[in-house]
MITORZA-62518 format. One record per residue: residue number from 1; residue in one letter; x negated, y, z of N, C-alpha, C in turn. Coordinates in nm, 2 decimals, always signed. Layout:
   num   residu     n_xx     n_yy     n_zz    ca_xx    ca_yy    ca_zz     c_xx     c_yy     c_zz
   NUM        a        X        Y        Z        X        Y        Z        X        Y        Z
...
# end
This chain:
   num   residu     n_xx     n_yy     n_zz    ca_xx    ca_yy    ca_zz     c_xx     c_yy     c_zz
     1        x    -0.80    +1.46    -2.71    -0.67    +1.39    -2.73    -0.62    +1.33    -2.60
     2        x    -0.49    +1.35    -2.58    -0.44    +1.31    -2.45    -0.39    +1.17    -2.46
     3        x    -0.39    +1.10    -2.35    -0.35    +0.96    -2.33    -0.20    +0.95    -2.34
     4        x    -0.15    +0.85    -2.41    +0.00    +0.83    -2.42    +0.05    +0.81    -2.28
     5        x    +0.17    +0.86    -2.25    +0.23    +0.85    -2.12    +0.25    +0.70    -2.09
     6        x    +0.20    +0.66    -1.97    +0.23    +0.52    -1.93    +0.13    +0.42    -1.99
     7        x    +0.04    +0.46    -2.07    -0.05    +0.36    -2.13    -0.12    +0.28    -2.03
     8        x    -0.17    +0.34    -1.92    -0.24    +0.26    -1.82    -0.15    +0.20    -1.72
     9        x    -0.02    +0.21    -1.74    +0.08    +0.17    -1.64    +0.06    +0.03    -1.58
    10        x    +0.04    -0.07    -1.66    +0.04    -0.21    -1.61    -0.10    -0.26    -1.59
    11        x    -0.20    -0.18    -1.61    -0.34    -0.22    -1.59    -0.37    -0.25    -1.44
    12        x    -0.42    -0.37    -1.41    -0.46    -0.39    -1.27    -0.55    -0.29    -1.22
    13        x    -0.64    -0.24    -1.30    -0.74    -0.14    -1.25    -0.67    -0.01    -1.22
    14        x    -0.57    +0.03    -1.30    -0.50    +0.16    -1.28    -0.41    +0.15    -1.16
    15        x    -0.36    +0.03    -1.13    -0.28    +0.01    -1.01    -0.37    +0.01    -0.89
    16        x    -0.48    -0.05    -0.90    -0.58    -0.06    -0.78    -0.62    +0.09    -0.75
    17        x    -0.65    +0.17    -0.85    -0.68    +0.31    -0.82    -0.57    +0.38    -0.76
    18        x    -0.44    +0.35    -0.81    -0.32    +0.42    -0.75    -0.31    +0.38    -0.61
    19        x    -0.33    +0.26    -0.57    -0.32    +0.22    -0.43    -0.43    +0.29    -0.35
    20        x    -0.55    +0.29    -0.40    -0.66    +0.35    -0.32    -0.62    +0.50    -0.29
    21        x    -0.58    +0.58    -0.39    -0.55    +0.72    -0.37    -0.42    +0.73    -0.28
    22        x    -0.33    +0.64    -0.30    -0.20    +0.64    -0.22    -0.24    +0.62    -0.08
    23        x    -0.33    +0.52    -0.05    -0.37    +0.50    +0.09    -0.43    +0.63    +0.15
    24        x    -0.52    +0.69    +0.08    -0.58    +0.81    +0.13    -0.48    +0.92    +0.15
    25        x    -0.38    +0.93    +0.06    -0.28    +1.03    +0.07    -0.19    +1.00    +0.19
    26        x    -0.15    +0.87    +0.21    -0.07    +0.83    +0.32    -0.14    +0.86    +0.46
    27        x    -0.27    +0.83    +0.46    -0.35    +0.86    +0.58    -0.34    +1.01    +0.61
    28        x    -0.36    +1.09    +0.50    -0.36    +1.24    +0.52    -0.22    +1.28    +0.57
    29        x    -0.11    +1.22    +0.52    +0.02    +1.25    +0.56    +0.04    +1.21    +0.71
    30        x    -0.01    +1.09    +0.75    +0.01    +1.05    +0.89    -0.07    +1.14    +0.98
    31        x    -0.19    +1.19    +0.94    -0.27    +1.26    +1.03    -0.24    +1.41    +1.04
    32        x    -0.18    +1.47    +0.93    -0.16    +1.61    +0.92    -0.01    +1.65    +0.92
    33        x    +0.07    +1.56    +0.88    +0.22    +1.59    +0.87    +0.25    +1.68    +0.75
    34        x    +0.15    +1.70    +0.67    +0.17    +1.79    +0.55    +0.28    +1.73    +0.46
    35        x    +0.34    +1.81    +0.38    +0.45    +1.77    +0.29    +0.39    +1.67    +0.18
    36        x    +0.47    +1.57    +0.14    +0.42    +1.48    +0.04    +0.40    +1.54    -0.09
    37        x    +0.48    +1.63    -0.13    +0.46    +1.70    -0.26    +0.33    +1.78    -0.26
    38        x    +0.30    +1.85    -0.15    +0.18    +1.92    -0.14    +0.06    +1.83    -0.14
    39        x    +0.07    +1.72    -0.07    -0.04    +1.62    -0.08    -0.06    +1.56    -0.22
    40        x    +0.05    +1.53    -0.28    +0.04    +1.47    -0.42    -0.02    +1.57    -0.51
    41        x    +0.02    +1.70    -0.50    -0.04    +1.80    -0.59    -0.19    +1.82    -0.56
    42        x    -0.23    +1.81    -0.44    -0.37    +1.82    -0.40    -0.45    +1.71    -0.46
    43        x    -0.40    +1.59    -0.45    -0.47    +1.47    -0.51    -0.48    +1.48    -0.66
    44        x    -0.37    +1.53    -0.72    -0.37    +1.54    -0.87    -0.48    +1.65    -0.91
    45        x    -0.49    +1.75    -0.83    -0.59    +1.86    -0.86    -0.73    +1.82    -0.83
    46        x    -0.75    +1.76    -0.72    -0.89    +1.74    -0.67    -0.95    +1.61    -0.71
    47        x    -0.88    +1.52    -0.78    -0.93    +1.39    -0.82    -0.91    +1.37    -0.97
    48        x    -1.00    +1.28    -1.03    -0.98    +1.24    -1.17    -0.88    +1.13    -1.17
    49        x    -0.76    +1.16    -1.21    -0.65    +1.07    -1.21    -0.62    +1.01    -1.35
    50        x    -0.71    +1.03    -1.44    -0.68    +0.99    -1.58    -0.67    +0.84    -1.59
    51        x    -0.73    +0.76    -1.51    -0.72    +0.62    -1.52    -0.64    +0.56    -1.40
    52        x    -0.55    +0.64    -1.35    -0.46    +0.60    -1.24    -0.32    +0.58    -1.29
    53        x    -0.25    +0.47    -1.24    -0.11    +0.45    -1.27    -0.04    +0.56    -1.18
    54        x    -0.01    +0.67    -1.24    +0.05    +0.78    -1.17    +0.19    +0.75    -1.12
    55        x    +0.27    +0.68    -1.19    +0.40    +0.64    -1.15    +0.39    +0.55    -1.02
    56        x    +0.30    +0.46    -1.02    +0.28    +0.37    -0.90    +0.23    +0.46    -0.78
    57        x    +0.14    +0.54    -0.81    +0.09    +0.63    -0.70    +0.21    +0.71    -0.64
    58        x    +0.29    +0.77    -0.72    +0.40    +0.85    -0.68    +0.50    +0.76    -0.60
    59        x    +0.53    +0.64    -0.65    +0.62    +0.55    -0.59    +0.58    +0.52    -0.45
    60        x    +0.45    +0.48    -0.43    +0.40    +0.44    -0.30    +0.40    +0.56    -0.21
    61        x    +0.34    +0.67    -0.26    +0.33    +0.79    -0.17    +0.46    +0.84    -0.12
    62        x    +0.56    +0.83    -0.20    +0.69    +0.88    -0.15    +0.78    +0.77    -0.09
    63        x    +0.76    +0.65    -0.14    +0.84    +0.53    -0.09    +0.81    +0.49    +0.05
    64        x    +0.68    +0.49    +0.08    +0.63    +0.44    +0.22    +0.69    +0.54    +0.33
    65        x    +0.67    +0.67    +0.32    +0.73    +0.75    +0.42    +0.88    +0.74    +0.43
    66        x    +0.95    +0.73    +0.31    +1.09    +0.72    +0.31    +1.14    +0.60    +0.38
    67        x    +1.07    +0.49    +0.37    +1.11    +0.36    +0.44    +1.02    +0.33    +0.56
    68        x    +0.96    +0.42    +0.61    +0.86    +0.40    +0.73    +0.93    +0.32    +0.84
    69        x    +1.04    +0.36    +0.88    +1.11    +0.30    +1.00    +1.14    +0.15    +0.97
    70        x    +1.18    +0.13    +0.85    +1.21    -0.01    +0.80    +1.08    -0.09    +0.79
    71        x    +0.98    -0.03    +0.73    +0.85    -0.10    +0.72    +0.79    -0.13    +0.85
    72        x    +0.80    -0.04    +0.95    +0.74    -0.06    +1.08    +0.82    -0.18    +1.15
    73        x    +0.95    -0.18    +1.13    +1.03    -0.29    +1.19    +0.99    -0.42    +1.13
    74        x    +0.96    -0.43    +1.00    +0.92    -0.55    +0.94    +0.79    -0.61    +0.98
    75        x    +0.69    -0.52    +1.01    +0.56    -0.56    +1.05    +0.55    -0.58    +1.20
    76        x    +0.63    -0.51    +1.28    +0.61    -0.52    +1.42    +0.61    -0.66    +1.48
    77        x    +0.70    -0.75    +1.44    +0.70    -0.88    +1.50    +0.57    -0.96    +1.48
    78        x    +0.49    -0.92    +1.39    +0.37    -0.99    +1.36    +0.24    -0.92    +1.42
    79        x    +0.26    -0.82    +1.49    +0.15    -0.75    +1.55    +0.12    -0.81    +1.69
    80        x    -0.01    -0.80    +1.73    -0.04    -0.84    +1.87    -0.06    -0.72    +1.96
    81        x    -0.01    -0.61    +1.92    -0.01    -0.49    +2.00    +0.10    -0.40    +1.95
    82        x    +0.12    -0.29    +2.03    +0.22    -0.19    +1.99    +0.18    -0.12    +1.86
    83        x    +0.27    -0.08    +1.78    +0.24    -0.02    +1.65    +0.16    +0.11    +1.67
    84        x    +0.19    +0.18    +1.78    +0.11    +0.31    +1.81    -0.03    +0.28    +1.85
    85        x    -0.07    +0.15    +1.87    -0.20    +0.12    +1.91    -0.29    +0.08    +1.79
    86        x    -0.23    +0.07    +1.67    -0.31    +0.04    +1.55    -0.39    +0.16    +1.52
    87        x    -0.50    +0.14    +1.45    -0.58    +0.25    +1.40    -0.49    +0.32    +1.29
    88        x    -0.51    +0.45    +1.26    -0.44    +0.51    +1.15    -0.46    +0.44    +1.02
    89        x    -0.58    +0.39    +0.99    -0.61    +0.33    +0.87    -0.53    +0.19    +0.86
    90        x    -0.54    +0.11    +0.96    -0.47    -0.01    +0.96    -0.32    +0.01    +0.94
    91        x    -0.27    +0.11    +1.01    -0.12    +0.14    +1.00    -0.09    +0.18    +0.86
    92        x    -0.16    +0.26    +0.80    -0.14    +0.31    +0.66    -0.14    +0.19    +0.56
    93        x    -0.24    +0.10    +0.58    -0.26    -0.01    +0.49    -0.14    -0.11    +0.51
    94        x    -0.10    -0.14    +0.64    +0.01    -0.23    +0.66    +0.14    -0.17    +0.61
    95        x    +0.16    -0.04    +0.63    +0.28    +0.01    +0.57    +0.29    +0.00    +0.42
    96        x    +0.17    +0.03    +0.36    +0.16    +0.03    +0.21    +0.19    -0.12    +0.17
    97        x    +0.12    -0.21    +0.23    +0.14    -0.35    +0.20    +0.28    -0.40    +0.22
    98        x    +0.34    -0.36    +0.33    +0.48    -0.40    +0.36    +0.57    -0.34    +0.25
    99        x    +0.55    -0.22    +0.21    +0.63    -0.15    +0.11    +0.62    -0.23    -0.02
   100        x    +0.50    -0.26    -0.06    +0.49    -0.34    -0.18    +0.55    -0.48    -0.17
   101        x    +0.54    -0.54    -0.06    +0.59    -0.67    -0.03    +0.75    -0.67    -0.04
   102        x    +0.81    -0.57    +0.01    +0.95    -0.56    +0.02    +1.02    -0.49    -0.10
   103        x    +0.95    -0.39    -0.16    +1.01    -0.31    -0.26    +0.95    -0.32    -0.40
   104        x    +0.84    -0.39    -0.41    +0.78    -0.41    -0.55    +0.76    -0.55    -0.58
   105        x    +0.87    -0.62    -0.60    +0.87    -0.76    -0.62    +0.81    -0.79    -0.76
   106        x    +0.78    -0.69    -0.84    +0.71    -0.71    -0.96    +0.56    -0.74    -0.94
   107        x    +0.51    -0.72    -0.82    +0.38    -0.74    -0.78    +0.37    -0.88    -0.70
   108        x    +0.30    -0.98    -0.75    +0.30    -1.10    -0.67    +0.25    -1.08    -0.53
   109        x    +0.30    -1.16    -0.44    +0.27    -1.14    -0.29    +0.12    -1.16    -0.27
   110        x    +0.06    -1.25    -0.34    -0.09    -1.27    -0.33    -0.17    -1.15    -0.37
   111        x    -0.12    -1.08    -0.47    -0.19    -0.96    -0.51    -0.17    -0.85    -0.40
   112        x    -0.05    -0.84    -0.35    -0.02    -0.74    -0.24    -0.12    -0.76    -0.13
   113        x    -0.13    -0.89    -0.08    -0.22    -0.92    +0.03    -0.37    -0.89    -0.01
   114        x    -0.41    -0.94    -0.12    -0.55    -0.92    -0.16    -0.59    -0.78    -0.17
   115        x    -0.50    -0.70    -0.23    -0.53    -0.55    -0.25    -0.53    -0.48    -0.11
   116        x    -0.45    -0.52    -0.02    -0.45    -0.46    +0.11    -0.58    -0.50    +0.19
   117        x    -0.62    -0.63    +0.17    -0.74    -0.67    +0.24    -0.86    -0.59    +0.18
   118        x    -0.86    -0.57    +0.05    -0.97    -0.50    -0.01    -0.98    -0.35    +0.04
   119        x    -0.86    -0.29    +0.06    -0.85    -0.16    +0.11    -0.90    -0.15    +0.25
   120        x    -0.87    -0.26    +0.33    -0.91    -0.26    +0.47    -1.06    -0.28    +0.48
   121        x    -1.12    -0.36    +0.39    -1.26    -0.38    +0.38    -1.33    -0.25    +0.35
   122        x    -1.27    -0.17    +0.26    -1.33    -0.04    +0.22    -1.32    +0.07    +0.33
   123        x    -1.20    +0.08    +0.38    -1.17    +0.19    +0.47    -1.15    +0.16    +0.62
   124        x    -1.13    +0.03    +0.65    -1.10    +0.00    +0.79    -1.22    -0.04    +0.87
   125        x    -1.19    -0.08    +0.99    -1.29    -0.13    +1.08    -1.35    -0.26    +1.03
   126        x    -1.46    -0.30    +1.10    -1.54    -0.42    +1.05    -1.45    -0.54    +1.02
   127        x    -1.37    -0.58    +1.11    -1.29    -0.70    +1.09    -1.14    -0.67    +1.07
   128        x    -1.11    -0.54    +1.04    -0.97    -0.50    +1.02    -0.90    -0.58    +0.91
   129        x    -0.98    -0.62    +0.80    -0.92    -0.69    +0.69    -0.86    -0.82    +0.73
   130        x    -0.92    -0.89    +0.83    -0.87    -1.01    +0.88    -0.73    -0.99    +0.95
   131        x    -0.72    -0.88    +1.02    -0.59    -0.85    +1.09    -0.48    -0.82    +0.98
   132        x    -0.52    -0.74    +0.89    -0.43    -0.70    +0.78    -0.38    -0.82    +0.70
   133        x    -0.48    -0.91    +0.67    -0.44    -1.04    +0.60    -0.34    -1.12    +0.68
   134        x    -0.37    -1.14    +0.81    -0.28    -1.22    +0.90    -0.14    -1.16    +0.90
   135        x    -0.13    -1.03    +0.92    +0.00    -0.97    +0.94    +0.08    -0.98    +0.80
   136        x    +0.02    -0.94    +0.69    +0.09    -0.94    +0.57    +0.12    -1.09    +0.52
   137        x    +0.03    -1.18    +0.56    +0.06    -1.32    +0.52    +0.19    -1.37    +0.59
   138        x    +0.21    -1.33    +0.72    +0.33    -1.37    +0.79    +0.45    -1.29    +0.74
   139        x    +0.43    -1.17    +0.70    +0.54    -1.09    +0.64    +0.58    -1.16    +0.50
   140        x    +0.49    -1.20    +0.43    +0.52    -1.27    +0.30    +0.60    -1.40    +0.33
   141        x    +0.57    -1.47    +0.43    +0.65    -1.59    +0.47    +0.79    -1.56    +0.49
   142        x    +0.82    -1.44    +0.53    +0.96    -1.40    +0.56    +1.02    -1.33    +0.44
   143        x    +0.95    -1.25    +0.37    +1.00    -1.17    +0.26    +1.00    -1.23    +0.12
   144        x    +0.90    -1.32    +0.10    +0.88    -1.38    -0.03    +0.88    -1.53    -0.03
   145        x    +0.96    -1.59    +0.05    +0.97    -1.73    +0.06    +0.99    -1.80    -0.07
   146        x    +1.09    -1.75    -0.15    +1.12    -1.81    -0.28    +1.00    -1.81    -0.37
   147        x    +0.92    -1.70    -0.37    +0.80    -1.69    -0.45    +0.70    -1.79    -0.40
   148        x    +0.68    -1.79    -0.27    +0.58    -1.88    -0.21    +0.61    -2.03    -0.24
   149        x    +0.74    -2.07    -0.23    +0.78    -2.20    -0.26    +0.75    -2.23    -0.41
   150        x    +0.77    -2.13    -0.49    +0.75    -2.15    -0.64    +0.60    -2.18    -0.67
   151        x    +0.51    -2.12    -0.59    +0.37    -2.15    -0.61    +0.33    -2.29    -0.56
   152        x    +0.40    -2.34    -0.46    +0.36    -2.46    -0.40    +0.42    -2.59    -0.47
   153        x    +0.52    -2.56    -0.56    +0.58    -2.68    -0.63    +0.50    -2.73    -0.74
# end
């Protein structure tokens, strides 16, 4: 019996899995320059996506590259080095986090940061998660000030 369309859509676990696969797909896109549709088809074929929020995966995978220039410009002021000096994993995580911070206001900023930190702990360098946390926290101060003030009142 097939799962109803969108049944897993709002599950935190389904979104977490979507982010994880999206990060891996974005990394592949950065490293190979392959087409996004080809990468997406490959991920759908090669992985068990039954418990993944596929709409979210698609949105991130296609949204990040489409807004890459804008996302890079948003994170650059908070970097301590040039963007081309970031590791490919850090760059993919920061772009993904910046995209969620700026384009997915349905996701609380704390969730965006926490999820990016978890991805960095899993896929990044030893202390890369601290760097990701610092950059995205500063971005949140700029992009989500109304939401942050709402939490502190």
